[in-house]
N, C-alpha and C positions, 0 to 999 in steps of 0.2 A: 716710422711707426705711426705717423699721422693718419694714414689711410686704413688702419686696422680697426676692426670692430672691437667692442669692449672685451669680448671673450678672447679674441686674438691677442689683444694687449695683455690680458691676464696670463695667457700661455707664454707669451714672449718674456714676461717678467719671471714666470715660473722657471723657464729654461735658463734664464740668466742666473737665477738663484741656485739652481741645481749645479750649473757649471762652477759657480763660485764656491759653494759649500761642499759639494760632493765630488766633483770631478777633480779640480785643483791639482793638475799634474805637476806644478812646480812647488807645491806645498806652502803657499803663502796665506791660506785661509786661517783666520783666528776669530772665533765667535765673539770675542770681546771687542774686536775692531768694528768700526763703522763699515757700511756697505762699501765695497770696492768694485772697480770696473775692470779688473785685470783680464777677465775673459770675455768681456762684452763684444769684442770684435768677432768672436766665433758664433755669437747668438743668431745673427740674421740667417746664416747658412743652415744651422741646425734647426732653427724655427721653420725655415722653408721645407726642409726635409720632413719634419714632423707634420706640417700642414698638408703636404703632398701625400701623406699616408705611408711614408717609407717605414719599413720595419726596424726593429732594434738592431739587427745585424748591420743594416746599411748605415744607420746613424752611428753605430759603434765604429765602423770602418772610417767614417769621416773624422771622428774624434781621434782615433789612432793615427791617422795620417797627419792631423794637426800636431799631435804630440811629436811625431817623428820629424816632419818636414818644417814646421813653423817654429816649434819650441826647441827642437834639437835633442830631445830625450828619447830613451827607449820606451816604446809604447807598452802599456799593460792592457792587452786586449780583453782579458777577463773583467778588469775594472771598467774599461770603456763600455763593454756590453752591459754591465750592471747599471751604469749611468744612462745608457741609451734606453734601457728598460724603464727607468724612472721617467725619462722624457716622454716615451710612448704612453706610459700610464698617465702622466700629467695631461697629455693631449686628449686622451680618452675621457678623463675626468672633467676637463674644461670644455672641450669642443664636441665631445661625444664620439 
């Protein structure tokens, strides 16, 4: 994250927060808890997809594959698409 611009760092943090608070496929988020890094390993790839201008469908596919292959749960494609749309909107709001 050292070579990122200030705006890119802002997007990176926004994606991390979205994954933690909204995506949370294993259901560990609790708003009263301090920040957690449970999903931070997924941020670099999702960040890269967003910066490359991938659409919400492509980002959602990546989230769904992570849920199925990495976490071992059944994916919720509708939820993943909702989260992907939040990520795309964050990218638009922050980077344009």
